[in-house]
N, C-alpha and C positions, 0 to 999 in steps of 0.2 A: 505494501499500499503507500500512497504517498501521502507522508503524516506532517504534519505542520506544527512546532512546538513554541509555544511563547515560555520565557521564565530563563532565559539563556542556560548556562550551566552552572547552575544553584546547587541546592542540598538534592533537590529532586529531580532538575532539570537534567544534570551529568549522569547519574546511572539511569534515568529512564532513555536518555538517546542511546547510551551503550547498548541498553535490552534491546532498545529496536533496531538496532542497525545490526547486533547480531543475528537480529531472528530474519535479515533479509529485506527490511524496509528500507523505502528512501526517506531519510528524514532531514527536514529544514530546519534549524534553530535561531528563533526570532532573538537579536541581543541587541542592545542600544550601547554596546561600545566595540569600536572597530578593533581594539585589541583583542577581543575574545573569537574574532575569525579564524586564527590560526590552531585556537585550541578545538573551535568546534569543526574542522577539517580533520585535525588529528584522530578524533572521534569517527572519520567516517561519515560524517554528516555535511549539510552545505548551511552555510551561514546566511542571513537576510540582516541588516546590519540598518537600523532605523529608529525612530521616535513610537513607544507607543501613543502619544498625543498626535501622531501622523495617523489619520484613519486612510489617507490615499494610500501610505504604505502598508499597512496592516492591510489592506484589502486586497493588494497587489502580491504581498507574501501569501495569504490564504488561498490564493487563485492555483484553481488546479488540483487543491487537497482532499483526499477520501476521507481524512480525521483530520480538525483542527483540535489542540489541547491549548486552551487558554486559563492563564491565571492571575491574580491581581495579589500583589504581597508586596510588604514594607521592609524594603534594608533598614538595616540599623542608624542609617544616617538618618534617617525620617523621622526617627524618634525625638531627635534633638535638632530638629529644623523648627525654629519657631513660627517661620515664614507661610508653613503650609497648611492645610485642611486636609487632613487624612482621610476623613471620612467622604469626604468632598472629590479628590481627588481620585480615589479608588472607584467609587462609584462614576467617575467620569469615565476609568477605562474600563468599565461596563458597558456602557454605552458606544465606546470606540469600537469595540470588540464586536457588539450587537450590529453595527454599522455595516462594521467589515465583513462580515458573517455574511448577511444579506445579499452585499454586494457583490462577494466571490460565488456566490451560490451554493456556498458549501452546506452538506445535509447531514453530517455528522461532528458533533462538538463534544467532546469531552470538558467541564470545568471542574477546576480544583477551588474548593469552598471549604466548608470548615466546619467542624463541630458548632452547635449553637447558631446557625446561620438559619435554623427554622424560626427564631424569635426577630420580633421588632423592635424590640425592647430589652434591657438587663444583659447584654451579651458584650458591652464595652466596644471598643472597636471593631470587633466580629461583627457589627451593624452592617459593614459596607458588602460583607458577604451573602446577607439576607437582601440588600439593594440588588446587588449584581446577577443572583441566580431570579429577580424576579425580572430585573429588565430583559435577561435571557429569556425568560418564557413566554415574551413578546415578540419572540421569532415566530415565523411559518409554521404553523404544524406540520409542515412536512420534514420540518429540521427535526433530527432526533437527538436528544442531548442527555448526556451522564453525568449528574453530579456529583463528585466524589467530597465526601465531608471526612476528613483527617482529625482525629483528636490532637491532641496537643503535643509539640513534637519533640522527643528526647532531646535534641538538640537545644532546647531553650534552655534548657538546664545548664550549658556551658555557661550563660550568663551569671553564674553563681560562684563561678571558679575566683573571683578576685574576692567577695563577702568570705568565702570559704578561707582562704588562704588569711585576711585583714580579720577576720573574726570568729573564724570556726564554727560559723554554722551556714545554712542556708536561709533566707529568709524571704516570707511572703506575708500576705492578711490570710492566709487562712493555713491549716496542718490537720493532722494528727492521723487518723488508721483508716479514715473511710478512702476507699479503693476509687480510684479515677483511671480512664483510657490515657495512654500514650501511647505514641505511634514514633515509627524509624523512617528516615524520608526513603531508605530502599524497600519496605514493605509498601510504601506509598505507589513508588516507581514500580514494582512487582503488578499492584492491582491495578494501575492504571492501563500496563501492558494488556492485562488480561480482558478489561473491559474495551481496549481498543480493538481485541483480535475475535471479540464475541459479538453476537447480533446487535443491531441498534435499532429499537423500536421504542417509539414515544420519548416518554421523559422517565427517567429514573432516578433515585438516591440511591448511594452505597456508602456506609460509616466504613472506617478505615482505623483498625487499631492493632496494636503487638502486643500489651500486655495490659493487665489493669492492675495498679499499686498504688500503696499508701502515701502520704511523704513521709512518714515515716519511717517506711519500706525502704524508698529511695535514700533517704540520710543514710542508712545502715549500707545499703548495696554500695553507693558512692564512697562513704567515709569507710571502706575495709578496701577499695579500692586504690583508694589512695594512701593507705596506711594509718588512718583518721578512723578509727572504729568510732570514738566517741561523738563524731559529726553529728549534728542535729538539725530537724528543721523547725527554725523557729517562729510562729505567727506573733503577728504585729497586728496594732490597728489600723483601720483603713486610714486613717490621717496619719498616722506615723509613715504610712509606705508613702501616701502621695507625696507629704513632705519632703520623704530623703528623694522621691524621684524627680521633683520641682528643683530641690536645691544642687544635684546633679546638671540642671539644666535640660530636663527633659520638655519637650513640648508638653503645655499645661494637656490640651486635647488627648494626646498619649496617655500623658500621664493617667489622667483620671478614666480614661478606658481600659488600660491595664488594670486598676484598679476595682473598677467594676466589672472586667470577667471572672477577675482571681475570685471575687466574693461569689460570683454565679458558680465558679468550680467550686467552692469550700460549702456551699448551701446545695450542690447538687442540681440546682435548677439549669445548670447551663448543662447537662446529661440526660434532661427528661425525655426528649424524642430519641435520643443514639438507645438509652435503656429498653425501648419498646422496639428497636430494629439492630439490635447487636451485631456484630458482623463475625466471623470467624477470624480470632485472634492471629495475626502475621508470626512472622520466623523468628524478627530481633526483640529479645527479651531483657529486660533491664539488664542482667548479668553482662549481658553481650555492650550494651551502651556503658557499662560502670569501667569497662577497659578504655572504650573511647574518650569518656570522661578524664582518667588518669593520666592518660598521653598528655592531653592539654594543659590539665593543671599540673605535670613534672615538669612541661616545656615554659 
């Protein structure tokens, strides 16, 4: 198949590209960075370099695709840019995707959304995934869409490396022994490949998770992996968390959104629809990620 991927070569994009090329598909990877061109070519894929804000570029890149994979995600720098409206910018990207899909005549779409995207409130920054899902629903009915809703990424825990080094704790505004789903980007890539190679019909939603584990279990596993078995997951108040992020220079909208999202993780409301539609767990477990965490920590 001729497959077009957005998202460049990130945590999901790189393994997704590798898996699809290995299976013999013709893969085009869209990136905004010219320097990515050689890395994309090295994987056996074609590069399409341009801006996501450029609908004409996207329409041309999508032309002739059997399947298009669209995603909207925030780079770490976005969290610290005070001049952007994260929700509005990501929602606009969804509108750009919709227009480009229509112009290019694409009939099969896979969208990377997120857990919590079933909710129109109470999900923090994840609201933009809700917005994009609903924008793409406005496509003509002959366009089949597979929505992928992964749970929280293991790799997000790497943001805690510095607090573990400096304070000996993982800090959040929730904690305890309540299990919640986490996922590896490798398992997300595998699920996307599986969906690309299976029948498209209508509009479907698939949750993706690798393991269900509690904050305390995460602290135990990561602590043992780095030789600090005493490591704890420390819950602080919403205000303490918000104040801490703002003092670091985080975009206020992003900071408030993270607090709201993690509150919903803690009280379980983020997982209500997931719990009604639980997926088969992926292959990458917490113990596997703990090794990755230890490598980053020790570097």
